[in-house]
N, C-alpha and C positions, 0 to 999 in steps of 0.2 A: 756380063751386064746385058749384052744383046739377047741372050737366051732368056734372061730374067724379064726383060722388058717385053719380049714377045710371048711371055708365059709358056715357054718351052722348058718346063721345069725338069723333066727327066734328063734332057741334054745339059741343062745347067748343073744338075747334080753330078753328072759325069765329068764336067769341066772342073768343078770344085774338088772332086775326088782326085783327079789327075794332078791338080795344083798342089793339094796337100801331100800327095805321095811323091811326085817328081820334083817339084820346086822346093818343098820344105821338108820332106822326109818326116812328116808329122803323123805318126800312126794314131795318136790319141785324137787328133782332129778328124781323121778318117773314120775312126770308130764312132765318134760322136755324130758325125754326119750320117753315117749309115744307120745307126741306132735311131736317130731322130726321124730319118726318112721312113724307116720301117714302121715306126710307131705313129707318125702323124703327117707324113708327106713333106713337101718342100719347105714350108715355113717352119715346121718343127725341126727339120734338119739344120737349117741355118741358126735357129734359136739354140739348138744343142751345141753347135760349134761355138757360138758366142758365149754360152755358159761355160764351155770348156776353157775358153781363153780368159774369161773372168776369173776362173779358179786359179789361174797362173799368177794373178796379181802383178802384172807387168804393165806399167803405164805406156810402154811402147806399143802395146796392143790396143789401146783405146780406140784409135781410128778404125782398125779392122773390126773390132767388136761393134762399133757404131754402124758400120756398113752392113754387117751381118744382121743386126737387129732391125736396121732400116728395111732391108730386103725381106725380112720375116714379118714386117708390118707391126713391129713392137715399138710403137711411137714413143712412149715414155722412156723406155730403156735406151732406144736409139738416141734420144735427146740427152739423156744422162751422159752417155759415152761421148757424144759430140762435145758436150761441155767439158768433159775431162780431157778430151783431145785438145781442145782450145787452151785449157789451163797449162798443158805441157808443151804448148806451141808446136803442135804437130804440123809439119809443112804441107800436109794434104788438105788442111782445113779450107783454104780458098776454093777448092773444087766443089764445095757444097753449093756454091753460087750457081754453077752450071750443070753439075752432074744430074742426069735425069732420074737416078734412083731416089733422089731426095725430093722429087716433085710432090709426093703426097704429104710432105712435111711443110711445104712452103707457106701454108696458111696458119701454121702454129706460131703463136707469139714467141715461144722460146726459140724457135728456129730463126725467126726474124731477128731476135736479139743477138743470136750467134752471128748472123750475117753482118749486122751492124757493128758488132765488136771486132770484126776482122779489119774494118777500116780500109776496104778495098774499093777503088772507084769502079762503078758498074755502069 
């Protein structure tokens, strides 16, 4: 997140690659990341990984898909998956209130509705 927010995208990609290799052992995510990065840079890389996870049709991935699309600047798709994460009661959802990666979504009515639906005191 720090590299993302500082727009140090090459370093962020290195961290993503290490995460998918070491922490998850997910060669398909690494392949999508590298393919997307080669074809269109940072945002395309994160979109490609998000698309890879969408193809797995696993509701447990909704939060991660949402964060990938958020970082990629895919507003509509990010909101779609945040709504799906809310529907499955993903325990990460309250973090949208304070996590800076979601700052660019804060003015979106759908995002505000998601925050309101969490019923968390702010």
